Kinemage of the C-alpha trace (Angstrom):
@kinemage 1
@onewidth
@group {chain A} dominant
@subgroup {mainchain}
@vectorlist {calphas} color= white
{ca met a 1} P 40.238 47.298 93.388
{ca ser a 2} L 38.977 43.721 93.870
{ca ile a 3} L 35.433 45.357 93.337
{ca ile a 4} L 36.899 46.962 90.428
{ca arg a 5} L 38.723 44.125 88.954
{ca lys a 6} L 35.610 41.113 88.923
{ca lys a 7} L 33.374 44.016 86.872
{ca arg a 8} L 36.335 43.957 84.893
{ca phe a 9} L 36.116 40.420 84.688
{ca arg a 10} L 32.631 40.496 84.994
{ca ser a 11} L 32.416 43.133 81.474
{ca gly a 12} L 35.360 41.104 80.018
{ca phe a 13} L 33.204 37.957 80.326
{ca phe a 14} L 30.115 39.429 79.091
{ca arg a 15} L 32.184 40.570 76.305
{ca arg a 16} L 33.215 37.566 75.547
{ca arg a 17} L 29.777 35.690 75.957
{ca his a 18} L 28.220 38.526 73.809
{ca cys a 19} L 30.418 37.794 71.220
{ca leu a 20} L 30.045 33.969 71.374
{ca ser a 21} L 26.294 34.447 71.259
{ca gly a 22} L 27.002 36.351 68.007
{ca leu a 23} L 28.875 33.683 67.170
{ca gly a 24} L 26.608 31.296 67.468
{ca met a 25} L 23.592 33.319 66.097
{ca arg a 26} L 25.570 33.426 63.107
{ca met a 27} L 25.855 29.921 62.956
{ca lys a 28} L 22.822 29.032 63.613
{ca cys a 29} L 21.406 31.466 60.779
{ca ala a 30} L 23.960 29.581 58.473
{ca cys a 31} L 22.172 26.174 59.363
{ca val a 32} L 18.836 27.778 59.065
{ca gln a 33} L 19.973 29.219 55.635
{ca ala a 34} L 21.570 25.685 54.562
{ca val a 35} L 18.651 23.967 55.767
{ca ser a 36} L 16.542 25.948 53.826
{ca ala a 37} L 18.660 25.605 50.573
{ca ser a 38} L 18.463 21.667 50.683
{ca tyr a 39} L 14.412 22.134 51.638
{ca glu a 40} L 14.521 24.258 48.240
{ca arg a 41} L 16.264 21.674 46.081
{ca leu a 42} L 13.031 19.111 46.993
{ca pro a 43} L 10.564 20.248 44.633
{ca ser a 44} L 13.036 19.531 41.628
{ca val a 45} L 13.145 15.977 43.555
{ca ala a 46} L 9.019 15.798 43.464
{ca ala a 47} L 8.931 16.713 39.923
{ca ser a 48} L 11.791 14.235 38.859
{ca met a 49} L 9.647 11.721 40.789
{ca gly a 50} L 6.849 12.957 38.826
{ca glu a 51} L 8.349 12.063 35.552
{ca leu a 52} L 9.355 9.180 36.237
{ca ser a 53} L 5.371 7.868 37.190
{ca asn a 54} L 4.473 10.090 34.034
{ca arg a 55} L 6.776 7.445 31.952
{ca tyr a 56} L 5.707 4.907 33.657
{ca asp a 57} L 2.213 5.126 32.991
{ca asp a 58} L 2.833 5.811 29.311
{ca lys a 59} L 4.731 2.718 29.160
{ca glu a 60} L 1.697 1.212 30.854
{ca asn a 61} L -0.320 2.698 28.386
{ca asn a 62} L 1.738 1.541 25.265
{ca asp a 63} L 2.034 -2.163 26.841
{ca lys a 64} L -2.555 -2.438 26.845
{ca asp a 65} L -4.173 -3.721 23.306
{ca glu a 66} L -6.702 -1.456 21.729
{ca met a 67} L -9.966 -1.738 19.796
{ca leu a 68} L -9.265 -0.237 16.691
{ca val a 69} L -12.178 0.413 14.069
{ca phe a 70} L -10.702 -1.058 10.255
{ca phe a 71} L -13.078 0.410 7.338
{ca asn a 72} L -13.608 -0.872 3.609
{ca asp a 73} L -14.506 1.254 0.516
{ca asp a 74} L -18.190 0.543 0.569
{ca asp a 75} L -18.270 1.995 4.464
{ca ser a 76} L -18.345 -0.919 6.532
{ca tyr a 77} L -15.958 -1.922 8.883
{ca gln a 78} L -14.891 -4.381 11.204
{ca thr a 79} L -12.748 -4.049 14.592
{ca val a 80} L -9.755 -5.467 15.935
{ca leu a 81} L -8.080 -5.897 18.955
{ca ala a 82} L -4.678 -4.494 18.004
{ca glu a 83} L -1.774 -5.910 20.023
{ca arg a 84} L 1.223 -4.113 20.748
{ca asn a 85} L 3.470 -6.311 17.938
{ca leu a 86} L 0.657 -6.621 15.486
{ca cys a 87} L 1.711 -5.492 12.368
{ca cys a 88} L 0.108 -4.993 8.925
{ca ser a 89} L 0.853 -8.085 7.400
{ca asp a 90} L -0.475 -10.043 9.719
{ca leu a 91} L -3.197 -7.407 10.372
{ca cys a 92} L -4.266 -7.760 6.585
{ca ala a 93} L -4.501 -11.437 6.833
{ca leu a 94} L -6.683 -11.216 10.020
{ca leu a 95} L -9.401 -8.863 8.349
{ca ala a 96} L -8.899 -11.164 4.854
{ca val a 97} L -10.597 -13.424 7.045
{ca lys a 98} L -13.271 -10.987 8.553
{ca asn a 99} L -14.041 -10.048 5.604
{ca arg a 100} L -14.285 -13.277 3.761
{ca val a 101} L -11.776 -12.692 1.038
{ca ala a 102} L -8.809 -14.174 -0.319
{ca lys a 103} L -5.659 -13.463 1.280
{ca asp a 104} L -3.441 -11.655 -1.152
{ca val a 105} L -0.349 -9.928 -0.586
{ca asn a 106} L -1.681 -6.798 -2.515
{ca trp a 107} L -4.298 -5.984 0.742
{ca thr a 108} L -3.001 -3.150 2.993
{ca val a 109} L -4.135 -0.902 5.458
{ca val a 110} L -4.883 3.201 4.290
{ca glu a 111} L -3.837 5.297 6.548
{ca his a 112} L -6.969 8.467 5.683
{ca trp a 113} L -6.894 11.489 6.746
{ca ile a 114} L -10.339 12.881 5.845
{ca asp a 115} L -10.567 16.647 5.970
{ca ala a 116} L -6.683 16.863 4.083
{ca gly a 117} L -7.258 14.224 1.582
{ca leu a 118} L -4.376 12.252 2.368
{ca glu a 119} L -3.638 8.632 1.809
{ca arg a 120} L -0.602 6.469 3.139
{ca asn a 121} L 0.052 2.745 2.746
{ca leu a 122} L 1.163 1.180 5.916
{ca glu a 123} L 4.411 -1.306 4.866
{ca asp a 124} L 4.299 -4.723 6.534
{ca his a 125} L 6.487 -4.596 8.587
{ca glu a 126} L 5.081 -1.304 10.421
{ca glu a 127} L 3.272 -1.818 13.986
{ca val a 128} L -0.209 -0.858 13.374
{ca leu a 129} L -1.304 0.653 17.128
{ca ala a 130} L 2.027 2.537 16.984
{ca val a 131} L 1.147 4.508 14.122
{ca his a 132} L -2.643 5.041 15.896
{ca arg a 133} L -1.055 6.105 18.793
{ca glu a 134} L 0.891 8.587 17.137
{ca leu a 135} L -1.460 10.034 15.056
{ca glu a 136} L -4.137 10.108 18.571
{ca ala a 137} L -0.837 12.150 20.360
{ca tyr a 138} L 0.307 14.667 17.598
{ca ser a 139} L -3.057 14.779 15.601
{ca gln a 140} L -6.097 14.707 17.363
{ca his a 141} L -7.818 17.850 15.779
{ca ser a 142} L -7.513 16.111 12.075
{ca pro a 143} L -10.574 13.361 11.787
{ca lys a 144} L -8.895 10.179 10.178
{ca arg a 145} L -9.447 6.704 9.646
{ca phe a 146} L -7.755 3.086 8.372
{ca ile a 147} L -9.113 1.688 5.164
{ca phe a 148} L -8.777 -1.979 4.233
{ca arg a 149} L -8.197 -2.051 0.714
{ca lys a 150} L -6.031 -3.883 -2.198
{ca asp a 151} L -3.434 -1.738 -3.792
{ca phe a 152} L -1.390 -3.216 -6.842
{ca arg a 153} L 1.585 -1.320 -6.787
{ca lys a 154} L 2.278 -2.592 -3.602
{ca tyr a 155} L 5.091 -5.489 -4.564
{ca glu a 156} L 4.562 -4.850 -8.567
{ca phe a 157} L 7.272 -3.095 -9.078
{ca phe a 158} L 9.335 -6.225 -8.406
{ca ala a 159} L 8.193 -7.916 -11.360
{ca asn a 160} L 7.547 -5.107 -13.795
{ca pro a 161} L 10.096 -2.053 -13.173
{ca gln a 162} L 9.706 -0.915 -16.843
{ca gln a 163} L 5.717 0.110 -15.757
{ca phe a 164} L 6.674 2.189 -12.734
{ca phe a 165} L 9.940 3.685 -13.417
{ca pro a 166} L 9.856 5.555 -17.202
{ca glu a 167} L 13.453 5.830 -19.251
{ca asp a 168} L 12.916 9.794 -18.853
{ca met a 169} L 12.656 10.205 -15.247
{ca val a 170} L 15.869 7.233 -14.392
{ca asp a 171} L 19.277 8.012 -14.970
{ca leu a 172} L 20.744 4.443 -15.167
{ca ser a 173} L 24.117 5.427 -17.307
{ca ala a 174} L 26.109 4.796 -13.448
{ca tyr a 175} L 24.909 1.150 -13.460
{ca asn a 176} L 25.938 0.028 -17.010
{ca his a 177} L 29.442 -0.852 -15.780
{ca val a 178} L 28.154 -2.811 -12.368
{ca phe a 179} L 25.095 -4.729 -13.775
{ca pro a 180} L 26.157 -5.177 -17.670
{ca thr a 181} L 23.072 -6.553 -19.019
{ca asn a 182} L 20.889 -5.912 -22.662
{ca gly a 183} L 18.627 -2.801 -21.822
{ca pro a 184} L 17.186 -0.574 -18.969
{ca thr a 185} L 14.263 -3.245 -18.461
{ca ser a 186} L 16.851 -5.976 -17.516
{ca leu a 187} L 19.136 -3.514 -15.694
{ca leu a 188} L 16.435 -2.585 -13.604
{ca gln a 189} L 15.183 -5.936 -12.440
{ca thr a 190} L 18.940 -6.849 -11.633
{ca met a 191} L 18.988 -3.832 -9.417
{ca leu a 192} L 15.415 -4.545 -7.693
{ca thr a 193} L 16.151 -8.516 -7.266
{ca thr a 194} L 19.550 -8.081 -6.015
{ca thr a 195} L 20.517 -4.891 -4.383
{ca val a 196} L 17.349 -3.046 -3.842
{ca glu a 197} L 18.851 0.205 -4.311
{ca cys a 198} L 16.639 3.195 -5.850
{ca pro a 199} L 18.414 4.929 -9.040
{ca pro a 200} L 18.484 8.550 -9.655
{ca ile a 201} L 15.241 9.471 -10.375
{ca phe a 202} L 14.391 13.733 -11.364
{ca ser a 203} L 11.864 15.382 -12.859
{ca gln a 204} L 10.142 18.796 -13.598
{ca val a 205} L 7.135 18.902 -10.782
{ca trp a 206} L 4.977 21.535 -9.348
{ca val a 207} L 6.697 22.258 -5.549
{ca arg a 208} L 4.981 24.344 -2.614
{ca glu a 209} L 7.414 24.788 0.324
{ca pro a 210} L 6.483 24.588 4.046
{ca his a 211} L 5.226 27.726 5.168
{ca lys a 212} L 4.199 28.889 1.780
{ca gln a 213} L 1.033 29.032 -0.192
{ca val a 214} L 2.547 29.691 -4.061
{ca trp a 215} L 3.526 26.313 -6.182
{ca ala a 216} L 6.336 27.136 -8.554
{ca lys a 217} L 7.902 24.683 -11.448
{ca ala a 218} L 11.561 22.968 -10.329
{ca phe a 219} L 13.392 20.642 -11.158
{ca leu a 220} L 13.224 17.824 -7.978
{ca leu a 221} L 16.277 15.085 -8.018
{ca leu a 222} L 16.129 12.259 -5.603
{ca lys a 223} L 19.468 10.298 -5.167
{ca asp a 224} L 19.872 7.698 -2.409
{ca lys a 225} L 17.837 9.027 0.256
{ca asn a 226} L 17.484 12.728 -0.289
{ca leu a 227} L 15.264 15.131 -2.479
{ca tyr a 228} L 17.461 18.027 -3.923
{ca leu a 229} L 15.953 20.812 -5.376
{ca ser a 230} L 16.566 23.193 -8.475
{ca tyr a 231} L 14.937 26.150 -10.456
{ca lys a 232} L 17.507 25.351 -13.336
{ca val a 233} L 17.955 22.008 -15.338
{ca gln a 234} L 21.576 22.650 -16.034
{ca ile a 235} L 22.388 22.473 -12.180
{ca val a 236} L 20.175 18.614 -11.753
{ca ala a 237} L 22.314 17.748 -15.409
{ca lys a 238} L 25.454 19.102 -13.757
{ca phe a 239} L 25.073 17.264 -10.427
{ca leu a 240} L 24.197 13.888 -12.199
{ca arg a 241} L 27.313 14.565 -14.296
{ca gln a 242} L 29.247 15.028 -11.494
{ca trp a 243} L 27.871 12.127 -9.588
{ca arg a 244} L 28.515 9.487 -12.126
{ca val a 245} L 32.076 10.510 -12.410
{ca arg a 246} L 33.171 10.744 -8.887
{ca asp a 247} L 31.231 7.487 -7.952
{ca asn a 248} L 28.822 9.790 -5.694
{ca ser a 249} L 31.894 11.195 -3.704
{ca leu a 250} L 30.887 14.833 -4.150
{ca val a 251} L 29.810 17.182 -1.074
{ca ile a 252} L 26.958 19.325 -2.213
{ca asn a 253} L 26.564 22.955 -0.665
{ca gln a 254} L 22.918 21.613 -0.074
{ca glu a 255} L 21.456 25.739 0.996
{ca arg a 256} L 23.674 28.249 -0.665
{ca ile a 257} L 21.624 30.454 -2.506
{ca val a 258} L 23.027 33.366 -4.655
{ca asp a 259} L 23.096 37.426 -4.277
{ca asp a 260} L 20.841 37.796 -6.768
{ca gly a 261} L 17.712 35.647 -4.936
{ca glu a 262} L 18.173 33.297 -7.586
{ca arg a 263} L 18.977 29.565 -6.136
{ca gly a 264} L 22.297 28.331 -7.664
{ca asn a 265} L 23.110 25.299 -6.203
{ca leu a 266} L 21.030 22.019 -5.384
{ca gln a 267} L 18.806 22.517 -2.254
{ca leu a 268} L 18.060 19.766 0.156
{ca phe a 269} L 14.442 19.875 0.318
{ca ala a 270} L 13.774 16.536 2.235
{ca arg a 271} L 15.576 13.591 3.926
{ca ile a 272} L 13.385 10.577 2.759
{ca ser a 273} L 14.560 8.545 6.086
{ca asp a 274} L 12.892 11.451 8.357
{ca phe a 275} L 8.930 11.880 6.457
{ca asn a 276} L 6.337 9.628 5.520
{ca ile a 277} L 5.102 10.309 1.969
{ca tyr a 278} L 1.688 11.011 1.375
{ca thr a 279} L -0.506 10.484 -1.824
{ca thr a 280} L -3.453 13.051 -2.415
{ca ile a 281} L -6.919 12.087 -2.964
{ca asn a 282} L -6.931 15.471 -5.307
{ca ala a 283} L -4.600 18.158 -4.955
{ca lys a 284} L -6.770 21.047 -6.929
{ca asn a 285} L -9.269 20.900 -4.203
{ca his a 286} L -7.392 20.040 -1.230
{ca leu a 287} L -4.253 22.039 -1.747
{ca arg a 288} L -4.931 24.293 -4.470
{ca ala a 289} L -2.279 23.142 -7.139
{ca pro a 290} L -1.834 23.074 -10.463
{ca thr a 291} L -3.051 19.292 -11.019
{ca glu a 292} L -4.423 16.242 -9.216
{ca phe a 293} L -1.978 14.568 -8.759
{ca gly a 294} L -0.036 15.332 -5.351
{ca leu a 295} L 2.358 13.994 -2.625
{ca cys a 296} L 2.589 15.266 0.402
{ca leu a 297} L 5.751 14.710 2.709
{ca arg a 298} L 4.917 14.746 6.887
{ca ala a 299} L 7.587 14.266 9.718
{ca pro a 300} L 5.822 11.877 12.493
{ca gly a 301} L 4.591 14.050 15.396
{ca gln a 302} L 3.671 16.940 12.847
{ca asp a 303} L 0.509 17.963 13.047
{ca asp a 304} L 1.018 21.739 11.314
{ca pro a 305} L -0.205 21.644 7.781
{ca gly a 306} L 2.012 24.447 6.594
{ca glu a 307} L 4.835 21.952 7.096
{ca leu a 308} L 3.735 19.885 4.852
{ca arg a 309} L 6.318 19.562 1.741
{ca cys a 310} L 3.983 19.400 -1.030
{ca leu a 311} L 4.837 18.261 -4.803
{ca ala a 312} L 2.322 18.130 -7.834
{ca cys a 313} L 2.998 16.201 -10.867
{ca glu a 314} L 1.980 16.408 -14.455
{ca asn a 315} L 0.029 12.878 -14.704
{ca glu a 316} L -0.433 9.622 -12.531
{ca arg a 317} L 2.630 8.028 -14.238
{ca ala a 318} L 4.877 10.103 -12.952
{ca arg a 319} L 4.059 10.150 -9.219
{ca thr a 320} L 3.603 6.674 -9.501
{ca cys a 321} L 7.226 6.847 -10.409
{ca trp a 322} L 7.804 9.329 -7.499
{ca leu a 323} L 5.982 7.446 -5.269
{ca thr a 324} L 7.720 3.842 -5.647
{ca ala a 325} L 11.270 5.734 -5.399
{ca met a 326} L 10.677 7.474 -2.631
{ca arg a 327} L 9.427 4.246 -0.814
{ca leu a 328} L 12.519 2.484 -2.040
{ca ala a 329} L 14.782 5.285 -0.733
{ca lys a 330} L 13.019 4.835 2.766
{ca tyr a 331} L 12.679 1.133 3.242
{ca gly a 332} L 15.213 -0.288 0.836
{ca lys a 333} L 16.014 -4.153 1.396
{ca gln a 334} L 13.095 -4.228 3.619
{ca leu a 335} L 10.212 -3.972 1.204
{ca arg a 336} L 11.606 -7.167 -0.155
{ca glu a 337} L 12.175 -8.603 2.623
{ca asn a 338} L 8.112 -8.357 3.887
{ca tyr a 339} L 7.093 -9.413 0.054
{ca arg a 340} L 9.550 -12.847 0.737
{ca ala a 341} L 8.368 -13.367 4.431
{ca phe a 342} L 4.228 -12.814 2.350
{ca lys a 343} L 5.341 -15.644 0.133
{ca asn a 344} L 7.296 -17.805 2.303
{ca lys a 345} L 4.386 -17.916 5.180
{ca gln a 346} L 1.695 -18.618 1.569
{ca gln a 347} L 3.532 -21.081 0.737
{ca met a 348} L 3.760 -22.725 4.356
{ca glu a 349} L -0.281 -22.500 4.357
{ca thr a 350} L -0.305 -23.972 1.343
{ca leu a 351} L -1.138 -28.059 0.936
{ca asn a 352} L 1.533 -30.616 -0.346
{ca pro a 353} L -0.559 -32.100 -3.662
{ca arg a 354} L 1.310 -35.111 -2.746
{ca asp a 355} L -1.015 -35.833 -0.207
{ca tyr a 356} L -3.287 -35.953 -2.585
{ca ser a 357} L -2.079 -37.973 -4.945
{ca ser a 358} L -0.354 -40.715 -1.917
{ca tyr a 359} L -3.865 -42.069 -1.531
{ca thr a 360} L -4.858 -44.429 -3.707
{ca val a 361} L -8.764 -45.828 -4.323
{ca pro a 362} L -9.967 -49.210 -3.725
{ca asn a 363} L -10.147 -51.959 -6.030
{ca glu a 364} L -13.202 -52.841 -4.944
{ca ser a 365} L -14.674 -49.530 -5.636
{ca val a 366} L -13.399 -49.563 -8.706
{ca arg a 367} L -14.986 -52.435 -10.025
{ca ser a 368} L -18.226 -52.049 -8.129
{ca arg a 369} L -18.594 -48.998 -11.465
{ca val a 370} L -20.984 -50.754 -14.263
{ca ala a 371} L -23.021 -48.460 -16.868
{ca met a 372} L -26.475 -48.089 -16.000
{ca asp a 373} L -29.605 -47.685 -18.354
{ca phe a 374} L -32.286 -45.794 -16.819
{ca thr a 375} L -34.398 -45.399 -19.952
{ca gly a 376} L -37.148 -47.715 -19.068
{ca pro a 377} L -39.265 -48.217 -15.965
{ca thr a 378} L -36.430 -49.793 -14.129
{ca gly a 379} L -32.999 -49.082 -14.388
{ca arg a 380} L -31.045 -52.088 -15.874
{ca ile a 381} L -27.329 -52.837 -16.177
{ca val a 382} L -25.465 -52.817 -19.454
{ca glu a 383} L -23.327 -55.301 -19.946
{ca asp a 384} L -22.011 -55.192 -23.376
{ca pro a 385} L -19.018 -52.558 -23.906
{ca lys a 386} L -20.381 -51.272 -27.374
{ca glu a 387} L -23.753 -50.405 -26.101
{ca ala a 388} L -22.311 -48.453 -22.921
{ca arg a 389} L -20.250 -46.717 -25.709
{ca ala a 390} L -23.116 -45.660 -28.164
{ca ile a 391} L -25.381 -44.653 -24.733
{ca ala a 392} L -22.225 -42.451 -23.673
{ca leu a 393} L -21.901 -40.782 -27.094
{ca ala a 394} L -26.180 -40.017 -27.661
{ca glu a 395} L -26.037 -38.483 -23.929
{ca gly a 396} L -23.114 -36.515 -24.992
{ca asn a 397} L -24.653 -35.465 -28.102
{ca thr a 398} L -27.986 -34.612 -26.531
{ca trp a 399} L -26.378 -32.057 -23.643
{ca lys a 400} L -24.517 -30.596 -26.784
{ca lys a 401} L -27.788 -29.600 -28.185
{ca lys a 402} L -28.712 -28.339 -25.147
{ca leu a 403} L -26.548 -26.046 -24.069
{ca arg a 404} L -26.259 -24.879 -27.917
{ca asn a 405} L -29.845 -23.986 -27.615
{ca ile a 406} L -28.999 -22.048 -24.519
{ca ser a 407} L -26.416 -20.281 -26.492
{ca lys a 408} L -28.140 -18.908 -28.865
{ca met a 409} L -31.485 -17.938 -26.616
{ca gly a 410} L -28.675 -15.908 -24.777
{ca val a 411} L -30.036 -16.900 -21.129
{ca thr a 412} L -28.372 -16.564 -18.409
{ca gln a 413} L -29.984 -18.639 -15.574
{ca gly a 414} L -28.136 -20.667 -12.712
{ca ile a 415} L -24.834 -22.496 -13.647
{ca glu a 416} L -26.351 -23.322 -17.435
{ca ser a 417} L -25.159 -19.966 -18.375
{ca gly a 418} L -21.283 -21.089 -17.843
{ca val a 419} L -19.088 -21.395 -15.701
{ca his a 420} L -17.870 -17.975 -15.635
{ca ile a 421} L -20.895 -16.815 -13.034
{ca thr a 422} L -18.962 -18.373 -10.225
{ca gln a 423} L -15.391 -16.597 -10.921
{ca pro a 424} L -14.942 -13.520 -8.749
{ca trp a 425} L -13.840 -11.711 -11.867
{ca phe a 426} L -17.446 -12.230 -13.492
{ca his a 427} L -19.557 -8.760 -12.741
{ca ser a 428} L -22.930 -9.633 -13.430
{ca gly a 429} L -25.785 -6.123 -13.962
{ca met a 430} L -22.830 -4.013 -14.550
{ca thr a 431} L -23.053 -1.037 -16.534
{ca arg a 432} L -20.620 0.297 -18.735
{ca asp a 433} L -20.004 3.745 -16.194
{ca gln a 434} L -19.940 1.495 -12.990
{ca ala a 435} L -16.946 -0.870 -14.713
{ca thr a 436} L -14.997 2.273 -15.610
{ca gln a 437} L -15.804 3.691 -12.327
{ca leu a 438} L -14.311 0.653 -10.127
{ca val a 439} L -11.394 0.312 -12.939
{ca asn a 440} L -10.615 3.699 -12.629
{ca lys a 441} L -10.718 3.738 -8.655
{ca his a 442} L -8.706 0.277 -8.408
{ca gly a 443} L -6.426 -0.032 -11.446
{ca thr a 444} L -3.599 1.192 -10.347
{ca val a 445} L -0.995 -0.775 -12.367
{ca asp a 446} L -1.912 -2.030 -15.866
{ca gly a 447} L -3.616 -5.360 -17.082
{ca val a 448} L -6.228 -4.777 -13.898
{ca phe a 449} L -8.872 -6.203 -15.366
{ca leu a 450} L -13.283 -7.800 -15.047
{ca val a 451} L -15.569 -9.146 -16.754
{ca arg a 452} L -19.628 -7.868 -17.110
{ca asp a 453} L -22.188 -8.977 -19.481
{ca ser a 454} L -23.365 -6.681 -21.852
{ca arg a 455} L -26.460 -4.318 -21.712
{ca thr a 456} L -26.744 -3.618 -25.322
{ca thr a 457} L -26.640 -6.929 -26.945
{ca ala a 458} L -27.909 -10.144 -24.993
{ca gly a 459} L -25.287 -13.068 -24.965
{ca gln a 460} L -22.302 -10.954 -24.781
{ca phe a 461} L -19.794 -10.023 -22.533
{ca val a 462} L -17.339 -7.204 -21.998
{ca leu a 463} L -13.897 -6.970 -20.568
{ca thr a 464} L -13.042 -4.022 -19.284
{ca phe a 465} L -9.321 -3.575 -18.082
{ca lys a 466} L -6.574 -0.620 -17.300
{ca cys a 467} L -3.350 0.307 -19.959
{ca gly a 468} L -1.133 3.408 -19.818
{ca gly a 469} L -3.657 5.051 -17.747
{ca lys a 470} L -6.729 4.592 -19.665
{ca val a 471} L -9.989 2.074 -19.446
{ca phe a 472} L -10.980 -0.305 -22.746
{ca his a 473} L -13.913 -2.138 -22.789
{ca met a 474} L -13.485 -4.650 -25.486
{ca ile a 475} L -16.547 -6.864 -26.650
{ca ile a 476} L -16.271 -11.158 -25.966
{ca val a 477} L -18.301 -11.919 -29.078
{ca pro a 478} L -19.658 -15.747 -29.329
{ca val a 479} L -18.925 -17.443 -32.626
{ca thr a 480} L -20.678 -20.176 -33.889
{ca asp a 481} L -18.366 -22.793 -35.611
{ca pro a 482} L -20.566 -25.289 -37.293
{ca ala a 483} L -17.430 -27.697 -38.291
{ca lys a 484} L -16.789 -28.591 -33.965
{ca gly a 485} L -20.797 -27.836 -33.650
{ca gly a 486} L -20.648 -25.359 -30.510
{ca val a 487} L -20.702 -21.722 -29.732
{ca phe a 488} L -17.204 -20.505 -28.962
{ca tyr a 489} L -16.103 -16.822 -27.489
{ca ser a 490} L -13.457 -14.347 -28.994
{ca leu a 491} L -11.646 -11.070 -28.574
{ca asp a 492} L -10.419 -10.948 -31.890
{ca asn a 493} L -13.695 -11.519 -34.711
{ca gly a 494} L -12.954 -15.599 -34.153
{ca ala a 495} L -8.681 -15.363 -34.843
{ca thr a 496} L -8.661 -16.924 -31.383
{ca lys a 497} L -11.784 -19.190 -30.190
{ca phe a 498} L -12.014 -20.202 -26.569
{ca tyr a 499} L -14.945 -22.772 -25.302
{ca asp a 500} L -16.041 -20.552 -22.506
{ca leu a 501} L -14.634 -17.347 -20.777
{ca leu a 502} L -12.554 -19.452 -17.710
{ca gln a 503} L -10.388 -20.254 -20.965
{ca leu a 504} L -10.529 -16.973 -22.609
{ca val a 505} L -9.173 -15.118 -19.347
{ca glu a 506} L -6.822 -18.060 -18.476
{ca phe a 507} L -5.303 -17.388 -21.931
{ca tyr a 508} L -4.858 -13.847 -21.829
{ca gln a 509} L -3.517 -13.951 -18.225
{ca leu a 510} L -0.609 -15.464 -19.852
{ca asn a 511} L -0.175 -13.711 -22.738
{ca ala a 512} L -1.421 -10.204 -24.037
{ca gly a 513} L -1.955 -11.719 -27.575
{ca cys a 514} L -5.002 -8.525 -29.223
{ca leu a 515} L -4.839 -6.589 -25.811
{ca pro a 516} L -2.059 -4.038 -25.540
{ca thr a 517} L -1.197 -5.642 -22.018
{ca arg a 518} L -1.579 -9.183 -20.199
{ca leu a 519} L -4.440 -8.959 -18.014
{ca thr a 520} L -2.768 -9.246 -14.041
{ca his a 521} L -4.832 -8.685 -11.874
{ca tyr a 522} L -8.791 -9.100 -11.555
{ca leu a 523} L -11.365 -7.118 -9.544
{ca val a 524} L -13.953 -9.096 -7.292
{ca glu a 525} L -17.015 -7.547 -5.670
{ca ser a 526} L -17.199 -7.130 -1.851
{ca pro a 527} L -19.371 -9.377 -0.121
{ca thr a 528} L -20.653 -6.619 2.659
{ca gly a 529} L -21.258 -4.576 -0.682
{ca pro a 530} L -20.713 -3.514 -3.898
{ca leu a 531} L -17.318 -1.450 -4.565
{ca tyr a 532} L -18.832 0.525 -6.917
{ca thr a 533} L -21.104 3.926 -6.547
{ca asp a 534} L -23.086 5.674 -9.013
{ca lys a 535} L -22.618 8.834 -6.790
{ca pro a 536} L -19.133 8.360 -5.030
{ca thr a 537} L -18.932 9.969 -1.384
{ca val a 538} L -16.780 10.746 1.233
{ca pro a 539} L -17.386 8.747 4.266
{ca ser a 540} L -17.845 10.193 7.156
{ca val a 541} L -16.637 9.516 10.702
């Protein structure tokens, strides 16, 4: 009995031990699974560490300076070490010094896409290095470059808004009670100088929607910061009326489409704040548009050409209006702040004229000035005041005769040809075709001009300027006045006469006179080479 009991005890012990061992195995397996489960989560931690490392590297790269190349229109270029916070206005001042040209608020940096034929002017507050890295990151397969160029449209709309906003494209009726003025021109001027608010703009344009190759005529409306589209003019007129009445509180169903396939409401075409606005060099060639005056909206970071929202206007006047209105809708008061910042900086750099007037010439130098006569073998001091006055008159008449003979001969050699040869607006030896090409290319506003020699008549000059999208060539005729004894210059056959071309240009910069517009901006010849070519070429990278 005792033996049997021992066996039973042992067997029970073994059973308990077996159960415990099984429990231990299960616990061991659970621990292994837990350890393996925790081990499987380690790669995600490593991935997050890698992401942090990449972010750190990206931040390090963004903080680094980079050497950038900026081309001129004559294909010359300058290299600049761009820092992280270098804004476009400071860069333009630096490039003006490097290119040996005068600092001007109209200088800008142009983002140029070579194959696509797109261009965009960088605003003064934009950071150039950030723009460059955005283009390099998202548009590596599209060749592009930065161009240093003057654009007179940059801030001209603050001074002459009627030139940029035609009455048939602007709706100002909702602002008459807010800004009581004498007319649309003064109303626009008040809006731009006080609120910098873009009025509603509407017109008929050609539209190519994203991922479509077909151009269709539609009515475009810019209100606040949104661009709306409709294929029926009645829809646009209806919403303009409702906006006036409800004071812009109308809620628009921007996506609704009628069942028969026609658009029955205003469709949201683009939010201007989400896009960069580009102009096309020739929309007919690059986009197969019905006209050459194209605009494109591209979102930052977008490289697919099919995603572009493209417009084509009937003429340059309409495109300039849309471009200016979109800039105002996107940047608003920032444009006015940029303009004021440049003016303030320019005033600080200008020397105070009081510094010159505060300096007095010593009396000794004044008393030491005496009249001298050098007609004889040796010079002598002229002590008689009457004799000194007679010598001065004789010398003056002699110089007048010399200048008169030079003017009659039509010879232009050195400084004897006149003070105009030292002026930046004078282009010696330029042909009519070259002047037309140059003014057409850079004459983005009315009054852009240059003065050149006449190639057909010696001694005459030609004033070439742009107005209303057309280039004019007016002959500056030398007129002889026997009563005053000299040769004068005139644009209106002697009705208004000037002693030299400098006086003539300064007069027409202040007064329109016989011209259709005042002379506003002059074109200079680049110090690195001419701004014009006989055959326009596309620069290669």
